[in-house]
Each structure stands twice: as C-alpha cells, then as structure tokens.
C-alpha positions in Angstrom: -12.4 -21.5 -6.0 -11.5 -19.3 -3.0 -7.8 -18.3 -3.1 -6.0 -20.0 -0.2 -3.1 -17.6 -0.3 -3.7 -15.0 2.4 -1.7 -12.5 4.3 -2.8 -13.2 7.9 -4.5 -16.1 9.8 -6.1 -15.4 13.2 -7.2 -18.0 15.9 -9.3 -17.0 18.8 -10.9 -19.1 21.5 -14.1 -18.5 23.5 -17.3 -16.8 22.4 -16.5 -13.6 24.2 -13.2 -13.3 22.4 -14.8 -14.1 19.0 -17.4 -11.3 19.7 -14.7 -8.8 20.5 -12.6 -9.7 17.5 -15.5 -9.6 15.1 -16.4 -6.1 16.4 -12.9 -4.8 15.9 -12.5 -6.2 12.4 -16.1 -5.5 11.3 -16.8 -9.1 10.5 -20.4 -10.4 9.9 -20.7 -13.6 11.9 -23.3 -14.9 9.4 -20.9 -14.6 6.4 -18.8 -17.8 6.7 -16.4 -18.9 4.1 -17.7 -21.9 2.1 -14.8 -24.3 2.5 -14.7 -28.0 3.1 -13.2 -28.2 6.7 -14.2 -29.1 10.3 -13.3 -25.5 11.0 -15.4 -22.4 10.5 -13.8 -19.4 8.8 -14.6 -15.7 8.3 -12.6 -13.4 6.0 -12.0 -9.6 6.0 -9.4 -7.1 5.1 -7.3 -4.6 7.1 -5.5 -1.6 5.5 -1.8 -1.6 6.2 -0.2 1.8 6.5 3.2 0.2 6.2 2.5 -1.7 2.9 0.0 0.7 1.5 -2.6 -1.9 0.7 -5.4 -4.0 2.2 -4.2 -7.2 3.8 -6.3 -10.4 3.4 -7.3 -11.8 6.8 -9.0 -15.1 7.7 -10.3 -15.7 11.2 -11.3 -19.0 12.9 -11.9 -20.2 16.5 -11.0 -23.3 18.4 -13.0 -26.5 17.8 -14.2 -27.8 21.2 -13.1 -26.5 24.6 -10.2 -24.2 25.4 -6.8 -25.9 25.8 -3.4 -26.5 24.2 -4.4 -29.7 22.4 -7.5 -28.0 20.9 -5.4 -25.0 19.8 -2.8 -27.2 18.2 -5.5 -29.1 16.3 -7.3 -26.0 15.2 -4.1 -24.2 14.1 -3.0 -27.3 12.2 -6.3 -27.4 10.4 -6.0 -23.7 9.6 -2.5 -24.2 8.1 -3.9 -27.0 6.0 -6.9 -25.1 4.7 -5.1 -21.8 4.1 -1.6 -20.5 3.2 -1.0 -17.5 5.5 2.3 -15.6 5.8 1.8 -15.1 9.5 -0.5 -16.5 12.3 -1.9 -14.5 15.2 -3.6 -15.7 18.4 -5.8 -13.4 20.5 -7.7 -13.9 23.7 -7.6 -13.4 27.4 -5.2 -14.5 30.2 -4.7 -14.4 33.9 -2.1 -11.8 34.8 0.5 -11.7 37.6 -0.4 -9.0 40.1 2.3 -6.3 40.2 3.4 -7.1 36.7 0.2 -6.1 34.8 -3.2 -4.6 35.4 -6.6 -5.8 34.4 -7.2 -4.6 30.8 -3.6 -4.5 29.9 -2.5 -6.5 26.8 0.5 -8.8 26.9 2.2 -9.3 23.6 4.8 -12.0 24.6 8.1 -12.5 22.8 8.5 -15.8 24.6 6.1 -18.6 25.6 7.0 -20.9 28.5 5.4 -24.3 27.9 4.6 -26.1 31.2 2.3 -28.7 29.6 4.9 -31.6 29.5 5.1 -33.3 32.9 7.5 -35.7 34.6 6.4 -37.9 37.4 9.1 -37.9 40.1 9.2 -38.4 43.9 5.4 -38.9 44.0 4.6 -35.7 42.2 4.1 -34.3 38.7 6.8 -31.7 37.7 6.9 -29.6 34.6 9.6 -30.2 32.1 9.8 -26.6 30.9 10.3 -25.6 27.3 10.3 -22.1 25.9 9.6 -20.8 22.4 10.7 -17.4 21.0 9.1 -15.2 18.4 11.0 -14.8 15.1 13.7 -12.1 14.8 11.7 -10.4 12.0 8.7 -9.9 14.3 10.9 -8.6 17.1 12.5 -6.1 14.8 9.1 -4.8 13.7 8.1 -4.1 17.3 11.4 -2.3 17.9 11.2 -0.2 14.8 7.5 0.6 15.0 6.1 -0.2 18.5 2.3 0.0 18.9 1.5 3.6 20.1 0.5 3.4 23.8 -1.6 6.6 23.4 -3.4 5.3 20.3 -4.0 1.9 22.1 -5.4 3.5 25.2 -7.6 5.9 23.3 -9.2 3.1 21.1 -9.7 0.9 24.1 -11.5 3.7 26.0 -13.7 4.3 23.0 -14.6 0.6 22.9 -15.5 0.5 26.6 -16.7 4.1 27.2 -20.2 3.0 28.2 -18.8 0.4 30.6 -16.1 2.4 32.3 -18.1 3.5 35.4 -19.4 -0.1 35.9 -15.9 -1.5 35.5 -14.7 1.0 38.1 -17.4 -0.1 40.5 -16.8 -3.7 39.8 -13.1 -3.5 40.4 -13.8 -2.0 43.9 -16.4 -4.6 44.5 -14.1 -7.6 43.9 -11.2 -5.9 45.8 -8.8 -4.8 43.0 -6.4 -2.1 44.1 -5.5 0.9 41.9 -2.3 -0.9 40.9 -4.4 -3.8 39.6 -7.1 -1.8 37.8 -7.2 1.9 37.0 -8.7 2.1 33.5 -5.3 3.2 31.9 -4.6 0.2 29.8 -1.1 -0.5 28.5 0.7 -2.8 26.0 3.2 -5.0 27.9 6.0 -7.1 26.5 7.7 -10.0 28.3 6.5 -13.6 28.4 3.6 -15.8 29.4 3.4 -19.3 30.6 0.9 -21.9 29.3 -0.6 -24.9 31.1 -3.2 -27.5 30.5 -4.9 -26.7 33.8 -6.9 -23.7 34.9 -4.8 -21.9 37.4 -6.7 -20.7 40.5 -3.6 -20.0 42.7 -1.6 -16.9 41.9 1.4 -18.2 43.8 1.9 -20.7 40.9 2.5 -18.0 38.4 4.5 -15.8 40.8 6.9 -18.8 41.3 7.5 -19.0 37.6 8.2 -15.3 37.5 10.7 -15.7 40.4 12.4 -18.9 39.2 12.2 -18.9 35.4 11.6 -15.5 34.0 11.2 -12.2 35.9 9.4 -10.7 32.8 6.7 -13.4 32.9 3.4 -11.4 32.9 0.6 -14.1 33.1 -0.7 -17.5 32.2 -3.2 -19.1 29.8 -4.1 -22.5 28.2 -3.6 -22.3 24.4 -0.4 -20.6 23.4 1.9 -23.7 23.5 -0.4 -25.7 21.2 -0.7 -22.7 18.8 3.1 -22.2 18.6 3.8 -25.9 18.2 1.5 -26.1 15.2 3.1 -23.1 13.7 6.6 -24.5 14.2 5.6 -27.9 12.8 4.5 -26.1 9.6 8.0 -24.4 9.5 10.5 -23.9 12.2 10.7 -20.2 11.5 7.0 -19.6 10.8 6.1 -16.1 12.2 3.5 -15.9 14.9 2.3 -13.2 17.4 0.1 -13.6 20.5 -2.2 -11.0 22.1 -3.5 -11.6 25.6 -5.8 -9.3 27.4 -5.6 -9.5 31.2 -9.0 -10.4 32.7 -8.0 -11.4 36.2 -5.2 -12.6 38.4 -6.2 -16.3 38.8 -7.4 -15.9 42.3 -10.7 -15.7 44.3 -11.4 -12.2 42.9 -11.9 -13.6 39.4 -15.0 -12.1 37.7 -16.1 -13.0 34.2 -17.3 -9.4 33.8 -13.8 -8.3 32.9 -13.5 -10.9 30.1 -15.1 -8.8 27.4 -12.9 -5.8 28.3 -9.8 -8.0 28.1 -10.8 -9.6 24.9 -11.7 -6.2 23.3 -8.4 -4.7 24.3 -6.5 -7.7 22.9 -8.4 -7.5 19.6 -7.7 -3.8 19.5 -3.9 -4.3 20.0 -4.0 -6.9 17.2 -5.7 -4.5 14.8 -3.2 -1.8 15.6 -0.3 -4.2 15.0 -1.7 -5.3 11.6 -2.4 -1.7 10.5 0.7 0.2 11.9 3.5 -2.3 12.9 3.4 -5.4 10.7 5.4 -5.2 7.5 4.4 -8.1 5.2 7.3 -7.4 2.9 9.7 -8.4 5.6 8.1 -11.8 6.2 9.2 -14.9 4.2 6.7 -16.2 1.6 4.6 -19.2 2.6 6.2 -22.1 0.6 2.7 -23.6 0.1 1.6 -20.3 -1.5 4.6 -20.4 -3.9 3.8 -24.0 -4.8 0.1 -23.1 -5.4 1.1 -20.2 -7.6 3.4 -22.5 -9.7 0.7 -25.1 -9.9 -1.8 -22.5 -11.1 0.5 -21.2 -13.7 1.2 -24.8 -14.9 -2.5 -25.6 -15.0 -3.3 -22.5 -17.0 -0.6 -23.2 -19.5 -1.5 -26.9 -19.6 -5.1 -26.0 -20.2 -4.2 -23.6 -23.0 -2.2 -26.4 -24.8 -5.2 -28.7 -24.5 -7.5 -26.1 -25.9 -5.0 -25.5 -28.7 -4.8 -29.2 -29.5 -8.6 -29.4 -29.6 -8.6 -26.3 -31.9 -10.8 -24.3 -29.5 -9.3 -21.1 -30.8 -11.5 -18.6 -29.0 -10.6 -20.3 -25.7 -6.8 -20.2 -26.6 -7.1 -16.5 -27.4 -9.0 -15.8 -24.2 -6.5 -17.6 -21.9 -3.5 -16.3 -23.7 -4.7 -12.7 -23.4 -5.3 -13.1 -19.6 -2.0 -14.7 -18.6 0.3 -12.7 -20.9 0.8 -9.7 -18.6 1.3 -11.7 -15.3 3.9 -13.9 -17.1 5.8 -10.7 -18.2 5.7 -9.1 -14.7 6.9 -12.4 -13.1 9.9 -12.6 -15.4 8.6 -15.9 -17.0 9.8 -14.8 -20.5 10.2 -18.3 -22.1 6.7 -19.3 -21.0 5.4 -16.0 -22.3 6.9 -16.7 -25.7 5.4 -20.1 -25.9 2.0 -18.8 -24.9 2.3 -15.9 -27.3 3.0 -18.3 -30.2 -0.2 -20.2 -29.5 -2.2 -17.0 -28.9 -1.1 -15.4 -32.2 -2.0 -18.5 -34.1 -5.4 -18.7 -32.5 -6.0 -15.0 -33.2 -5.2 -15.7 -36.9 -7.7 -18.5 -37.0 -10.5 -16.4 -35.5 -9.6 -13.3 -37.5 -9.0 -11.2 -34.4 -6.6 -8.7 -35.9 -6.2 -6.5 -32.8 -5.2 -9.5 -30.6 -2.9 -10.8 -33.3 -1.2 -7.4 -33.7 -0.7 -6.9 -29.9 0.6 -10.4 -29.4 3.2 -9.9 -32.2 4.2 -6.6 -30.8 4.3 -7.5 -27.1 4.4 -11.2 -26.3 6.6 -12.2 -29.3 8.4 -9.0 -30.3 9.3 -7.2 -27.1 9.8 -10.4 -25.2 12.3 -11.7 -27.8 14.2 -8.5 -27.6 14.2 -8.8 -23.8 16.0 -12.2 -23.9 18.5 -11.1 -26.5 16.9 -12.1 -29.8 17.1 -8.6 -31.3 16.6 -9.3 -35.0 13.6 -11.7 -34.3 12.1 -9.2 -31.9 12.2 -6.3 -34.4 10.7 -8.5 -37.1 7.7 -9.6 -34.8 7.1 -5.9 -33.9 7.2 -4.8 -37.5 4.7 -7.6 -38.4 2.5 -6.5 -35.6 2.6 -2.9 -36.7 1.6 -3.8 -40.2 -1.5 -5.7 -38.9 -2.3 -2.9 -36.5 -2.3 -0.4 -39.3 -4.7 -2.6 -41.2 -7.3 -2.5 -38.4 -6.4 1.0 -37.3 -5.4 -0.1 -33.8 -3.8 3.2 -32.7 -3.0 1.8 -29.2 -1.0 -1.1 -30.7 0.7 1.3 -33.2 1.7 3.6 -30.4 3.0 0.7 -28.3 4.9 -0.9 -31.1 6.7 2.3 -32.1 7.6 3.0 -28.5 9.2 -0.5 -28.3 11.2 0.3 -31.5 12.3 3.6 -29.9 13.5 1.7 -26.9 15.4 -0.8 -29.0 17.2 1.8 -31.0 18.0 3.8 -27.9 19.5 0.8 -26.2 21.7 0.4 -29.4 22.8 4.0 -29.1 20.9 5.0 -32.3 19.4 8.1 -30.7 18.2 9.7 -34.0 16.2 6.6 -34.9 14.9 6.3 -31.3 13.7 9.9 -31.5 12.0 9.2 -34.8 10.0 6.2 -33.5 9.2 8.0 -30.2 7.6 10.9 -32.2 5.5 8.3 -34.2 4.4 6.7 -31.0 3.3 10.0 -29.6 1.3 10.9 -32.7 -0.6 7.5 -32.6 -1.2 7.9 -28.8 -3.1 11.1 -29.5 -5.6 9.2 -31.7 -6.5 6.6 -29.0 -10.0 7.2 -27.7 -9.9 5.0 -24.6 -9.0 7.4 -21.7 -7.3 4.7 -19.5 -5.2 3.5 -22.4 -4.3 7.1 -23.3 -3.1 7.8 -19.8 -1.1 4.6 -19.7 0.5 5.5 -23.1 1.2 9.0 -22.0 2.9 7.9 -18.8 5.0 5.3 -20.6 6.0 7.7 -23.4 7.1 10.2 -20.8 9.3 7.6 -19.2 10.7 6.7 -22.7 11.4 10.3 -23.5 13.2 10.7 -20.1 15.4 7.7 -20.9 16.4 9.3 -24.2 17.2 12.6 -22.4 19.2 10.7 -19.8 21.4 9.4 -22.6 22.1 13.0 -23.6 22.9 13.8 -19.9 20.0 16.3 -19.6 19.4 15.4 -16.0 17.2 18.3 -14.9 14.9 17.8 -17.8 14.7 14.1 -16.9 13.6 15.0 -13.3 10.8 17.2 -14.7 9.5 14.4 -17.0 9.7 11.8 -14.2 7.5 14.0 -12.0 4.9 14.4 -14.8 5.0 10.7 -15.6 4.5 9.9 -11.9 1.4 12.2 -11.7 0.0 10.6 -14.9 0.4 7.0 -13.8 -0.7 7.8 -10.3 -4.0 9.0 -11.6 -4.8 5.6 -13.1 -3.2 3.7 -10.2 -0.8 2.0 -12.7 1.8 0.8 -10.2 3.1 -1.8 -12.6 4.5 0.9 -14.9 5.0 3.5 -12.1 7.7 1.4 -10.6 9.8 2.0 -13.8 10.6 5.6 -12.7 12.8 4.6 -9.8 15.9 3.4 -11.7 15.5 6.4 -14.0 15.2 8.8 -11.1 18.3 7.2 -9.5 20.3 7.5 -12.7 19.4 11.2 -12.9 20.3 11.9 -9.3 23.6 10.1 -9.9 24.2 12.2 -12.9 23.7 15.3 -10.8 26.2 14.0 -8.2 23.7 13.2 -5.5 24.7 9.7 -4.6 22.6 9.3 -1.4 19.5 10.4 -3.3 20.3 8.0 -6.1 20.6 5.1 -3.6 17.3 6.0 -2.0 15.6 6.0 -5.4 17.1 2.6 -6.3 16.1 1.1 -2.9 12.6 2.4 -3.3 12.5 0.7 -6.7 13.6 -2.6 -5.1 10.8 -2.3 -2.5 8.1 -1.2 -4.9 9.0 -3.8 -7.6 8.9 -6.6 -5.0 5.5 -5.4 -3.7 3.9 -5.6 -7.1 5.9 -8.7 -8.3 8.1 -7.1 -11.1 11.3 -9.1 -11.1 12.8 -7.1 -14.0 12.6 -3.8 -12.1 13.6 -5.5 -8.8 16.8 -6.8 -10.4 17.5 -3.6 -12.3 17.3 -1.4 -9.2 19.1 -3.9 -7.0 22.1 -4.1 -9.3 22.3 -0.3 -9.4 22.0 0.0 -5.6 24.6 -2.7 -5.1 27.1 -0.7 -7.2 26.9 1.9 -4.5 26.4 -0.3 -1.4 29.3 -2.6 -2.0 31.6 0.3 -1.1 29.3 2.4 1.0 27.5 -0.2 3.2 28.6 -3.8 2.8 26.1 -5.1 5.5 23.1 -3.6 3.6 24.6 -4.8 0.4 24.3 -8.3 1.6 20.7 -7.8 2.7 19.8 -6.5 -0.8 21.6 -9.2 -2.7 20.1 -11.9 -0.4 16.7 -10.5 -1.0 17.0 -10.6 -4.8 18.4 -14.1 -4.7 15.7 -15.5 -2.5 12.9 -13.7 -4.4 14.2 -15.1 -7.7 14.1 -18.6 -6.2 10.6 -18.1 -4.8 9.4 -17.2 -8.3 11.0 -20.3 -9.8 13.5 -18.1 -11.7 16.3 -20.6 -11.1 18.5 -19.3 -14.0 18.2 -15.8 -12.7 18.9 -16.8 -9.1 22.0 -18.7 -10.3 23.3 -15.9 -12.5 22.8 -13.4 -9.7 24.6 -15.6 -7.2 27.5 -16.0 -9.6 27.7 -12.3 -10.0 27.5 -11.4 -6.3 28.7 -14.7 -4.8 31.0 -12.8 -2.3 27.9 -11.0 -1.0 25.2 -13.6 -1.3 27.5 -16.3 0.2 28.3 -19.8 -0.8 25.9 -21.2 1.8 22.9 -20.5 -0.4 21.5 -23.3 -2.5 19.7 -23.0 -5.9 
C-alpha cells in the first residue's frame, strides 16, 4: 500500500500550469499514483539543502473549472487522501500595474478573501476576510529568502528560446518597460481572491488603495485552498506562488500564461530546495495516528502469528520491527516483541536470531529501562549461544554492551576488558558493512571510556575517526551518538559554546532520524547550559522535546520531562 505520509502536497489549476510544474519537477504525466480517489495524483522527490534529504512530493490539479469552490473541494480531497506536512498552491494571477511586472512571482503572506457577498442598497458588496500564513513559514522566508539572482537565472533558462518573442509580444499588446522587461522578481505582499474573472484593473487598484497597499494582484483559487487547509487544522502551513500573466485589462494575452506558470513553478522549486525547513513544521496529526496504527497492526499481527504457531512468520516480523522500536524509544513494546521473537527462533532452531534477540532486544533493552541484573543475564545467555554458532558479529555486539554496562557502573577495568574482547571478535566478522558498523560503534565506546578518564583530546581524535567510519556506510542512526560525546569533550576542555553547539546539533540530528534517546540526552545537556545562558532558547528546546515525545506516543517520557522542566515547558501544556 502506498505510504500516505508525505512531506509536501501541491495543488495547481489549469493545463498550462500543470505543464510548467511537471517540467520543473521532472514529473512524467503518464505515471499517475494508483489510489482510489476522484483526484489524479503524481509523485516525485525534491532534494532539500536545508534538511539534507529528498522530500516526498505529491502533485494534483483542480477537478473541474478554476474557482475557489473547486480549489476548496480539491484541497479537501487531497488532505483526505494524503497526510502532508505542508500544502503549496501554484499558478498564475493578474497583477496590479505599478506593483508588479509580467513574469514576476507573488508569494503572498496574506490572502484577502472577497468571495463572501452582502446584498445592500441594491448592490452586492464584499464582506472581506483575510488569512495570514503561519509564523513558521514567515520566519523561514526571513531567515533564508529565495535568492533573486538564482530565481532570475533559472527563469531565463526556462524561457531563453522565447525571450525575443515575449519582448515583441509585450510591445505589441502595449506593455510599458515598467510592466514587462524580462527581469523577473520575487514579490511579497498580498493578493485578493474573487469568484469572478476580473477584467477591470480599477477593481484591484481600489483594493490596494483601501484595504492593503501591498496587494499585488488577484486570482480565483487561493481563498478556497486556504479555507480547506485551515479546516484541516487552524495552523496548517501553506504557501502560495502566483506568476503574473497580465493586468486584468484589455491587453490580456494568453501567450504570457506559460511564462508566468513556469516562473511560479520555479519559485516553488527554489522554496522547497533552499528555504523550506521541514524540521520546523509541526507533524501532521494524521501521519502520527497512521504510524501508531501501523505499529499496533504489526504487533497485533505478530501476536496472532505466535498464537497460530507460525514461528517463521513471528521471527520475520520480530526481526523487522526490532530496530524501529528501539529508535522510537518504545522499549516496553520492544521487550514484548523480543520475548516472542526469541521463543520463535528457539522453535525454528535459528541460533543467530535467538542470540541477537537475547543480546539486543532483551538484554540491552532491559538494562536501558533499569533492569540491570536481568539485562546482563540475557546478554550472557545470548553470548553463549552466539559462541555455539560462531556468530562473531553478535559476540562483538554483546561484549560491547557489557563494556558499556560496566563503564556506566564505574567499573572501568571490567569495561576495558569487555571492550578488548569486542574488538577481537569484530576483527573476525567477514561482512564489510557489519565490520564498519562495529568499528564505528567500538570507537564511540572507547571514546566514552576515555572521557571517564578525562582524556579529552584523545576523545576528540576518536570521535573524528568514528565519524569518518560511520559516514562511509551512511549509518546516521549510530552517527548521531557522537554529538553528546563531542559536547562532553568540549565541555571538559572548557569550551562551553562549542559544547552547546554540539548538543544542539545532536538534538537536530536525533529528531531528523527519529532517535528519541539521543534527542533527550542532548537536550538535557544543552538545557544545563541554556537555562543560565539563554532562557528563551532553553524554552524552545524543552518545548521541542516535550512535543516530540507526545507525538511519538511516549506519554511517560513527556510527563517526566515536563515535571523536570516545568518552569521552562510551562503549565499550559497538556499530556
């Protein structure tokens, strides 16, 4: 089944706009998503320089003719069929002469809805209503505005073969140099939206004069689009891109529509790749619910397979969901799954899976939640079975876990003993990817042991080596562990600002890959500095951890965190 949880949803309107958007995003118009809906969908990805990953994008178009009712219906269907974090609308608009030029792109921070009418004194009058973009989006544009030079260059590249014809056409229809000169710009401000096609430029000029002097143009879909987004959630993030194709007067020529649509699509692409920071947007609640349902269904399915004694199936499911449960901080669930998996592995005679489940799912997880004695026993049982089947990977991992346990109990001599054993077993592992994973993890473990002995410079050297090793295999889940260690070493060397930077990088990286344990660890260490150094930022970090824990369903963690930092998090938060 196609994953409904996506980063970005895009709505566009007329065929010209669809063509322009597909060209910019490299979408094959024949490759529709197979989904049961009155809407048609196409998917693609766009690389985000801010987030360092490819963002999932789904595009659709209005059903029926252009208009606010149609855009509201289409956007509502989109939000029913998918779970995006943000919605974008792109297309063309009529501009206000003197405020914009043909080919400019308006990215409005406010929409003036003129669609609601009141009949009074023998005439229909608009009962105006305005909608504003969310503060998160506004901040993104302030921090990382779309580069005007990059925008102009890309727009020229798209229309380079048409530039001479567009110049001749602008002269033919009577556009002045202040209305078209081929030097396209990004414009902020506002737009108005109506349910009627405006052919009199004085209408929009009157809005600019009486309602908002920064009003740049008008169109027929934004109000419906925004209403649907705000019906989904009052603070649902949205952004609109409108390329100016004319001024709503007798000089209107459809030949400028493709130019305007292309420029709007290009501005959208630059926004997604260079300005949009997905980590600053709230999670879509539907996506969270879907994830919880998926986790529940997998666990439920595993129990049913266990009751039916389908041991191979139990082992297969348990092996797949073990790591995600660990990364998400779902330790109790991981223990329950581990118990079923270990038993299934025993029934099927799968010694390697049984050993690894005892060492990781049952041993290390029990230690993590405070069951030290039980955790060590499970790990030792797993090591005994791993030795029987000569599973050197599991032997290395289990001994590394024992080294960590003894280190955290300040038994450094024992910790060093087990770390040496882990290294010797790691050298016998033949799988290159597993070898690199073990080497990176063992370097981190060794650095932690050196940190206990206050050998900070040696710690820094080992961290750098571990980073290179884990980078080579793109193991971001383990790479994130270096940040708290790096911060501790910097703190030991007296470099408080560098330590804080490392902890905050750890918070960001852990959130990006979904590791709550590292998110919390780095956040707590950062807060120890920020509570004195920067109380305002301290509140942002603590709120972030609190909200993230709730979004993952870690209610006990959220409550414990709130109780610890209640003066920062604030009593207004619920859990």
